[in-house]
C-alpha positions as CSV (number, residue, x, y, z in Angstrom):
1,M,-46.7,5.2,14.8
2,R,-44.1,6.4,17.3
3,L,-41.3,3.9,17.9
4,L,-38.6,4.0,20.6
5,L,-35.6,1.9,19.6
6,L,-33.2,1.1,22.5
7,S,-30.1,0.2,20.5
8,N,-26.6,1.2,19.5
9,P,-27.2,4.0,17.0
10,N,-23.8,3.4,15.4
11,S,-24.6,-0.2,14.6
12,A,-25.1,-1.0,10.9
13,H,-28.1,-3.1,11.8
14,T,-29.7,-0.3,13.8
15,I,-29.1,2.1,10.9
16,K,-30.7,-0.3,8.4
17,W,-33.8,-1.0,10.5
18,A,-34.3,2.6,11.5
19,K,-33.9,4.1,8.1
20,S,-36.1,1.4,6.5
21,L,-38.9,1.9,9.1
22,A,-38.6,5.7,8.7
23,N,-39.1,5.3,4.9
24,S,-42.3,3.5,5.8
25,G,-43.6,6.5,7.7
26,V,-42.7,5.5,11.3
27,D,-41.5,8.2,13.6
28,I,-38.4,6.9,15.5
29,I,-36.5,7.9,18.6
30,I,-33.2,5.9,19.0
31,F,-31.8,5.9,22.5
32,G,-28.2,4.6,22.8
33,L,-25.5,4.3,25.4
34,G,-22.1,5.9,24.8
35,N,-21.0,8.2,22.0
36,F,-23.0,8.8,18.8
37,V,-20.6,9.1,15.9
38,V,-22.3,8.3,12.6
39,D,-24.2,10.8,10.4
40,D,-26.4,8.2,8.6
41,Y,-29.6,9.7,10.0
42,A,-29.0,13.3,8.9
43,D,-31.4,13.3,6.0
44,Y,-34.3,11.8,8.1
45,N,-36.6,14.3,9.8
46,N,-38.5,11.5,11.4
47,I,-35.5,9.9,13.2
48,E,-34.1,11.5,16.3
49,V,-31.1,10.1,18.2
50,L,-30.6,10.6,21.9
51,T,-27.8,9.1,24.0
52,L,-26.6,8.8,27.5
53,D,-23.6,11.1,27.9
54,E,-21.6,8.4,29.8
55,S,-20.0,5.7,27.7
56,V,-21.1,2.3,28.8
57,S,-19.5,-0.9,27.5
58,R,-21.7,-3.7,26.2
59,R,-19.3,-6.2,27.8
60,E,-20.9,-9.3,29.4
61,G,-20.1,-8.5,33.0
62,S,-23.4,-8.5,34.9
63,L,-22.3,-5.8,37.4
64,S,-21.6,-3.4,34.5
65,K,-25.3,-3.6,33.7
66,L,-26.0,-1.7,36.9
67,K,-24.7,1.4,35.1
68,Y,-27.6,1.1,32.7
69,L,-29.9,2.1,35.5
70,K,-28.7,5.6,35.1
71,A,-30.5,5.7,31.8
72,L,-33.9,4.7,33.1
73,P,-35.1,8.2,34.1
74,A,-34.2,9.5,30.6
75,I,-36.0,6.6,28.9
76,K,-39.2,7.2,31.0
77,K,-39.1,10.9,30.1
78,I,-38.8,10.0,26.4
79,I,-41.7,7.7,26.6
80,K,-43.9,10.4,28.2
81,K,-42.7,13.3,26.0
82,F,-43.0,11.6,22.6
83,K,-46.1,9.5,23.5
84,I,-44.4,6.3,22.3
85,D,-46.6,3.5,20.8
86,I,-43.9,0.7,20.8
87,L,-40.7,0.2,22.7
88,H,-38.3,-2.1,20.9
89,A,-35.0,-3.1,22.6
90,H,-32.2,-4.7,20.5
91,Y,-29.9,-7.0,22.5
92,A,-31.5,-8.9,25.3
93,S,-28.9,-8.6,28.0
94,S,-28.2,-4.8,27.9
95,Y,-30.8,-2.7,26.2
96,G,-33.3,-5.4,27.0
97,L,-32.7,-4.7,30.7
98,L,-33.6,-1.1,30.2
99,G,-36.7,-2.1,28.3
100,S,-37.9,-4.5,30.9
101,L,-37.2,-2.1,33.8
102,S,-39.0,0.8,32.0
103,G,-42.3,-0.9,32.7
104,F,-43.6,0.2,29.2
105,S,-45.9,-2.0,27.1
106,P,-45.9,-3.1,24.3
107,F,-42.3,-4.1,24.7
108,V,-40.6,-5.9,21.9
109,L,-37.2,-7.6,22.5
110,S,-34.8,-8.7,19.8
111,V,-32.0,-11.2,20.6
112,W,-28.8,-10.7,18.6
113,G,-26.4,-13.5,19.5
114,G,-24.0,-13.2,22.4
115,D,-26.9,-12.2,24.6
116,V,-28.3,-15.7,24.4
117,F,-25.4,-17.9,23.3
118,S,-22.8,-16.8,25.9
119,F,-24.2,-14.2,28.4
120,P,-26.5,-16.6,30.3
121,K,-23.7,-19.2,30.6
122,K,-21.5,-16.8,32.7
123,S,-23.3,-17.3,36.0
124,F,-26.7,-17.8,37.6
125,L,-27.1,-14.0,37.8
126,H,-26.5,-13.6,34.1
127,K,-29.0,-16.3,33.4
128,F,-31.6,-14.8,35.8
129,M,-31.2,-11.4,34.1
130,L,-31.8,-12.8,30.7
131,M,-34.8,-14.8,31.8
132,Y,-36.3,-11.7,33.5
133,N,-35.9,-9.6,30.4
134,L,-37.5,-12.3,28.2
135,K,-40.4,-12.7,30.7
136,K,-41.1,-9.0,30.6
137,A,-41.2,-8.8,26.7
138,D,-44.6,-8.8,25.0
139,K,-42.9,-10.1,21.8
140,I,-39.5,-11.8,21.3
141,L,-37.8,-11.6,17.9
142,S,-34.8,-13.5,16.5
143,T,-32.9,-13.0,13.3
144,S,-32.4,-16.8,12.8
145,H,-34.1,-20.1,13.6
146,V,-31.0,-21.4,15.3
147,M,-30.9,-18.4,17.7
148,A,-34.6,-18.7,18.3
149,K,-34.1,-22.3,19.4
150,E,-31.3,-21.2,21.8
151,T,-33.5,-18.5,23.2
152,N,-36.2,-21.0,24.0
153,L,-33.8,-22.6,26.5
154,Y,-34.7,-19.5,28.7
155,T,-38.3,-18.9,27.9
156,D,-41.4,-20.9,26.8
157,K,-42.7,-18.0,24.7
158,N,-42.9,-18.2,21.0
159,I,-39.9,-16.6,19.2
160,E,-40.7,-15.0,15.9
161,V,-38.0,-15.0,13.3
162,T,-37.3,-11.6,11.6
163,P,-34.2,-11.7,9.5
164,F,-31.9,-8.7,8.9
165,G,-33.1,-8.1,5.4
166,I,-30.9,-7.1,2.5
167,D,-31.6,-4.2,0.1
168,T,-31.1,-5.9,-3.2
169,E,-31.0,-2.6,-5.0
170,Q,-28.1,-1.4,-2.8
171,F,-26.4,-4.8,-2.8
172,K,-26.3,-6.1,-6.4
173,P,-23.7,-7.0,-9.1
174,M,-22.1,-3.8,-10.5
175,E,-18.9,-2.5,-11.9
176,V,-16.8,-0.6,-9.3
177,Q,-13.5,1.1,-9.1
178,S,-11.5,-1.8,-7.7
179,L,-8.3,-2.0,-5.6
180,F,-7.2,-4.9,-7.9
181,A,-6.3,-5.6,-11.5
182,K,-9.1,-6.8,-13.7
183,D,-7.7,-10.4,-13.9
184,D,-7.0,-10.8,-10.2
185,I,-8.9,-13.5,-8.3
186,V,-9.9,-11.9,-5.1
187,I,-10.7,-14.0,-2.0
188,G,-12.3,-11.8,0.6
189,T,-14.3,-11.2,3.7
190,I,-16.1,-8.2,5.3
191,K,-16.2,-8.8,9.0
192,T,-15.1,-7.3,12.3
193,L,-11.6,-8.5,13.1
194,E,-12.4,-10.4,16.2
195,K,-11.6,-13.9,17.4
196,I,-15.1,-15.3,16.9
197,Y,-15.0,-14.6,13.1
198,G,-12.1,-16.9,12.4
199,I,-10.2,-14.6,10.0
200,E,-7.0,-16.4,10.8
201,Y,-8.4,-19.6,9.2
202,L,-9.2,-17.7,6.1
203,I,-5.6,-16.4,5.9
204,K,-4.3,-19.9,6.4
205,A,-6.6,-21.3,3.7
206,F,-5.4,-18.5,1.4
207,K,-1.8,-19.5,2.1
208,I,-2.6,-23.1,1.0
209,L,-4.2,-21.9,-2.2
210,S,-1.4,-19.4,-2.9
211,D,1.3,-22.1,-2.6
212,K,-0.6,-24.6,-4.6
213,H,-1.6,-22.3,-7.5
214,K,1.3,-20.0,-8.0
215,E,0.2,-19.6,-11.6
216,L,-3.0,-17.8,-10.5
217,P,-3.2,-14.1,-9.7
218,L,-4.7,-14.7,-6.3
219,K,-5.3,-11.8,-3.9
220,L,-6.8,-11.6,-0.4
221,L,-9.1,-8.7,0.7
222,I,-9.9,-8.3,4.4
223,V,-12.4,-5.5,5.1
224,G,-13.1,-4.4,8.6
225,G,-11.6,-3.1,11.8
226,G,-11.2,-4.7,15.2
227,S,-8.9,-5.7,18.0
228,L,-7.1,-8.3,15.9
229,H,-6.1,-6.0,13.1
230,V,-2.4,-5.8,13.9
231,K,-2.2,-9.5,14.9
232,L,-3.8,-10.6,11.6
233,K,-1.6,-8.4,9.5
234,E,1.4,-10.0,11.3
235,L,0.1,-13.4,10.5
236,A,-0.2,-12.6,6.8
237,K,3.3,-11.2,6.8
238,S,4.7,-14.3,8.6
239,L,3.1,-16.4,5.8
240,N,4.7,-14.3,3.1
241,L,1.3,-13.0,2.0
242,E,1.9,-9.3,2.6
243,D,2.2,-8.5,-1.1
244,K,-1.0,-10.3,-1.9
245,T,-3.2,-9.0,1.0
246,I,-5.0,-5.8,1.5
247,F,-6.4,-4.8,4.9
248,T,-8.7,-1.9,4.5
249,G,-9.6,-1.3,8.1
250,E,-13.1,-0.2,9.0
251,V,-15.2,1.2,6.1
252,P,-18.5,3.1,6.1
253,F,-21.6,0.8,5.7
254,N,-22.6,2.6,2.5
255,D,-19.2,1.6,0.9
256,T,-19.6,-2.1,1.6
257,P,-21.4,-2.9,-1.7
258,N,-18.3,-1.6,-3.5
259,Y,-16.1,-3.9,-1.6
260,H,-18.3,-6.9,-2.0
261,N,-18.1,-6.3,-5.8
262,M,-14.3,-6.4,-5.7
263,I,-14.4,-9.9,-4.3
264,S,-14.5,-13.1,-6.5
265,V,-15.3,-15.5,-3.7
266,S,-16.6,-14.4,-0.3
267,V,-15.5,-16.4,2.7
268,T,-17.0,-16.3,6.2
269,V,-15.5,-19.1,8.3
270,S,-16.6,-17.9,11.8
271,N,-16.2,-19.8,15.0
272,S,-19.5,-18.4,16.1
273,E,-22.2,-16.6,14.1
274,S,-25.8,-15.9,15.0
275,F,-27.0,-15.1,11.5
276,G,-24.7,-14.0,8.7
277,V,-25.7,-10.6,7.2
278,S,-22.4,-10.1,5.4
279,V,-22.8,-13.4,3.7
280,L,-26.3,-12.4,2.4
281,E,-24.9,-9.1,1.2
282,A,-22.2,-10.9,-0.8
283,A,-24.8,-13.3,-2.2
284,A,-27.0,-10.4,-3.2
285,C,-24.0,-9.2,-5.2
286,S,-24.0,-12.6,-6.9
287,K,-20.8,-13.7,-5.2
288,P,-20.3,-17.4,-4.5
289,V,-19.8,-17.8,-0.7
290,V,-18.0,-20.2,1.5
291,V,-19.1,-20.4,5.2
292,S,-18.4,-22.5,8.2
293,N,-20.9,-24.9,9.7
294,V,-21.7,-22.9,12.8
295,G,-24.7,-21.0,14.1
296,G,-27.0,-19.4,11.5
297,L,-24.6,-19.7,8.6
298,P,-25.9,-23.0,7.3
299,E,-29.3,-21.5,7.5
300,V,-28.5,-18.7,5.1
301,V,-26.4,-20.8,2.7
302,E,-27.8,-23.8,0.9
303,D,-24.7,-26.1,0.7
304,S,-23.6,-26.8,-2.9
305,I,-26.5,-24.7,-4.2
306,S,-25.8,-21.1,-3.3
307,G,-22.4,-21.7,-1.8
308,F,-20.3,-24.2,0.2
309,V,-20.5,-25.0,3.9
310,V,-17.3,-26.3,5.5
311,P,-16.2,-27.3,9.0
312,S,-15.1,-24.4,11.2
313,K,-11.4,-23.9,12.1
314,N,-10.4,-26.0,9.1
315,P,-8.2,-24.1,6.6
316,K,-7.7,-27.2,4.4
317,A,-11.5,-27.7,3.9
318,T,-11.9,-24.0,3.3
319,A,-9.1,-23.9,0.7
320,L,-10.6,-26.9,-1.1
321,A,-14.1,-25.2,-1.3
322,I,-12.5,-22.0,-2.6
323,E,-10.4,-24.0,-5.1
324,K,-13.5,-25.7,-6.6
325,I,-15.1,-22.3,-7.3
326,I,-12.1,-20.5,-8.8
327,L,-11.2,-23.4,-11.1
328,D,-14.7,-23.8,-12.4
329,P,-16.1,-20.5,-13.9
330,H,-19.5,-22.2,-14.6
331,L,-19.8,-23.3,-11.0
332,K,-18.8,-19.8,-9.8
333,N,-21.5,-18.1,-11.9
334,R,-24.1,-20.7,-10.9
335,L,-23.5,-20.3,-7.2
336,G,-23.6,-16.5,-7.5
337,Q,-26.8,-16.4,-9.5
338,L,-28.6,-18.9,-7.2
339,G,-27.3,-17.0,-4.1
340,R,-28.9,-13.7,-5.3
341,K,-32.2,-15.5,-6.1
342,R,-32.2,-17.0,-2.6
343,V,-31.7,-13.6,-1.0
344,K,-34.4,-12.0,-3.0
345,R,-36.8,-14.8,-2.1
346,L,-36.1,-15.2,1.6
347,Y,-34.2,-12.1,2.8
348,N,-35.6,-9.2,0.9
349,L,-35.5,-6.1,3.1
350,R,-38.9,-4.8,1.9
351,D,-40.6,-8.0,2.9
352,N,-38.7,-8.1,6.3
353,I,-39.8,-4.5,7.0
354,N,-43.4,-5.3,6.2
355,H,-43.2,-8.3,8.5
356,M,-41.8,-6.1,11.3
357,L,-44.5,-3.5,10.8
358,S,-47.2,-6.1,11.0
359,I,-45.8,-7.2,14.3
360,Y,-45.9,-3.7,15.7
361,K,-49.4,-3.1,14.5
362,S,-50.6,-6.4,16.1
363,L,-49.3,-5.2,19.4
364,I,-50.8,-1.7,19.4
């Protein structure tokens, strides 16, 4: 099977899907816009990465999508040269446009989040573009049920749910060389430092905990890069948390299991979230999780069973949920163990890859 992926080759999600499908014997061409900077595919002879030389932003302006038309001739050449069996575009408002205009079938389209939650609300033109791309797709996929429901506002086609699976052999409880002392209680998150992920509310919740439990060796770990890196560091400093907080900046995907295993309680209190891959990675490492009640997060965390679900933008509620966990070792262990079992049952990468392969085969 020869698969053409229209997707950002630098994305951790693209890397995971491509490598897993390649391990199943699929020959893969990844076509991306902008610069290709990662080396994650180096050991795979059946993955080839091609890019458009011009950097094109995936911002949500509809006029910027016209630049994508420059890639169409290249995509049509790839389809002909490599005798592609399946074209799969990831992100419905950008790569999806290229897929729909290529005229190739079977055409699979995966929605990722902003492409259905915010893009079509910008204007009539944005909405029309999304509806056109969905109409052209032979199969539409979503990583979560809540996002599938949102997508159905713009199409009457059936949306099949295909979660971003977790490799439970890569993400598992293990001893790692930590940045912290053995007895430290580390509250942490691994997210891009952008507004939608609500990192400021985690920092404020940690301040509440730190002031209330001065006797505890509490530490805060924030893993990831983004436009708010400086602003969030300034917030931590203004709250006198500088000595208790570590900002790592962006880290390689292969290092993320190590950071998950440094964390005692994983917190993701996003303002918006289509699925919650990082939450599942933490749970796979048997870490108790606290998440906000938005988007797909309540879908991946069973409240009071595998973690706690709290209101978004609410540092007090977040601090209370974390406090319950850190003061009750039995609860902490139970949430962590049940979280890993839930990931293995519902979000096992091998099962998700087999599901994707069955979809491809049904279309050929």
